[in-house]
C-alpha positions, 0 to 999 in steps of 0.5 A, a space after each residue: 366201846 373198841 374191843 383193843 387186841 383180839 386174842 382170840 384165834 381168829 386175830 391176827 388174820 391167817 388165811 390161804 392167797 389162792 393155791 399159794 402162801 398163807 397170810 399173816 396179818 395183824 390188822 390194823 390193831 397195832 402199828 405198825 401193821 404186821 403181814 408175813 407169808 408163809 409156805 404151808 399152814 403150820 407155820 404160819 399158825 405157830 407165828 400168830 400164835 407168838 404174835 396172839 401171846 405177846 411174844 413177837 412180831 418181826 421176831 421183836 417181844 412186844 412185851 416183857 414177861 411181867 406186862 403179860 403176867 399184868 395182862 392175863 391177870 387183868 383179863 382175869 380180873 374182868 372175866 365176861 367184862 372183857 368181852 364187851 370192853 378192852 384194857 384200853 377202854 378200863 384204864 380210860 376210865 380209871 384214869 378219869 376218874 381220878 382225874 375227876 378226884 384231884 389224884 391225878 392231871 391228865 394230860 
């Protein structure tokens, strides 16, 4: 099972390019992939922290306040299990169970 978007400190990647600028890279975990260069590590870390919180990508809000609250509640509900499964896995399982019970029709 996949982990979904990793919201730990290790994602998005923040690294220095040689002796030059610092790069923040979301990888392919979100679409479109985001890469942004910064002249210093502090600014790069701040930008990465905002992405982790779901606040911005390219200056645009990615999640509403309600969606962020739902995400936090879902992660806290899963507790330690969240280290093994993603919310996408949980949603897919739920949808499958609902379809099997006849409550919903899957597309």
